[in-house]
C-alpha positions, 0 to 999 in steps of 0.5 A, a space after each residue: 271159734 264160732 258155733 257155726 265153724 265148730 259144727 261145720 268141723 264136727 260134720 266134716 270129721 264125722 264124714 271123714 270117719 264114715 269115708 275112711 270106713 268105707 274105702 278101707 276094705 281090710 279088716 286088719 287096718 280097720 281093727 288097728 284104726 279102731 284101737 288108735 281111736 280108742 286110745 285117742 279118747 283115752 288121751 283125751 282125758 288125759 290132755 283135758 286135766 292138763 289143759 284145764 287143771 295143769 296137772 299131769 296124772 300117771 294113774 288114769 290107767 285106773 279108770 281106763 281098766 275099772 270100767 272094763 272090770 265093772 262091765 265084765 263083772 257086771 255082765 257076768 253076775 247079771 246085775 244090770 242090762 248091758 246099757 245101763 251097766 254102761 251108764 252106771 259105770 261111768 256114773 260111778 267112775 265120776 263119783 269115785 274120781 271126784 271123791 278122790 279129787 277133793 283130796 289129791 288136786 290139793 296136792 301140787 305138782 310132782 306130788 300129785 303126779 305121784 299120788 295118781 300113780 300110787 292109787 293106780 298101782 294099788 288097784 293094779 295089784 289088787 286086780 292081779 291078786 283077786 283071782 276069784 273076782 277078777 281072774 288074777 293075772 290071767 284077766 277075765 272075758 267081758 261077755 257082751 249081750 247078743 244085742 247092744 242098744 238094739 244092734 245085734 252083736 254080729 253087726 256091731 263087731 264088724 270091723 267097719 261098724 266098730 271103727 265108725 262107733 268108736 270115731 263118732 264117739 271120739 268126734 262127739 266127745 271133742 265136740 261137747 268138751 268145746 261147748 262145755 269149756 267155751 262157758 263159764 265152767 271152762 273160764 272158771 277152771 282156766 282161771 283157777 289154773 293160771 292163778 288159783 290165789 287170784 281166783 280165791 281173791 276175787 271169790 271163786 271157789 277153786 277145790 270143786 272146779 278142779 275136783 270136777 275137772 279130775 273127775 270128767 277126765 276119768 270119765 272120758 278114760 272110763 268111756 275108752 275102757 268101755 270101747 277097748 272091752 267092747 272091741 276086745 271082749 277082754 280086760 286084764 291088769 295090764 290095763 291098770 298098769 301105769 305104763 298105759 298112763 305113760 303112753 297116754 301122756 306121751 300121746 298128749 305131749 306129741 299132739 299137744 294138750 292146748 288144742 282139744 284135737 291135739 291128743 287124738 292126733 298124737 294117739 294116731 301119730 303114735 299108732 302110725 309109728 308102732 304099726 308101720 315102723 314096727 314092721 321093720 324096725 325092732 326098735 320102734 320105741 327109740 325112734 318115736 322117742 327121738 320124734 318125742 324129743 324134737 317135738 318138745 324142743 322145737 314145738 312144746 305146744 305139739 303137732 296141733 300148735 305147729 299145724 295151727 301156726 302154719 294154717 293161713 290166718 292163724 298167725 298173730 298179728 304184728 303189733 303196731 309200731 309205737 307212736 312218738 310222744 307228743 312234744 310239750 
């Protein structure tokens, strides 16, 4: 995909978000769409780790919830202005995840998933029992200032405006990842993912790129946590629970992780199932489970892979028939 085509798709996506914000008049529907977009950002981080490292994490809810707690504590104690606190939170999460990544990305397969689960649950229990700092199981309010990045809170928290902000963050995030992974960094991480031993043999350092991808995916999850805390003004230990990571992973599987826009698509489909089917089916998760199994069986690359196969010009050309060997 060329740079021009990527830019065109980005412009169309931004325009579609603006049109949707203008056409949807219901504040409730826009709030639900905002929540879906926030989880689409979260799923993008989980999908990036699976796409570039080939690793499944059940602990990314740690970074999703940790960023909300960090903002809540920083604003309550007046450590930094809100804008600087947001940047500092993302930077701190990145450094923290990179240090952890240097240790846990050495562990392959299921053991890696279990380590992320254990680390995440450790922080979940800590937040649940630290009543003096985090409010314990009751959670804590995130008291955002009256003005954020020069925009009054009364305007920023309008459903249409907040949806548009989250949508723009999602689109620009996918654009940034697409440009980043087109370069040497993307090629190196894919080579390490496909065959780490061969990558070492040709002189590539494999540990740092894998830890960097883990840290980048954690920063994306933390960004989703900041958007969620801005949307709700609240954070609780439930945001740190492993089940939140499991939901994001289901979104990645449904949408497909090989395309950068697959996880966001899976998040939107998940919330459509949750909000539309939930109105008339109390066991909507069972229906979503059947859909999840169907996707895994019939389209292992997810909905994004299925759509790519249906689009014109996406089918692989047939191999040319072999020529008969020349007679000697």
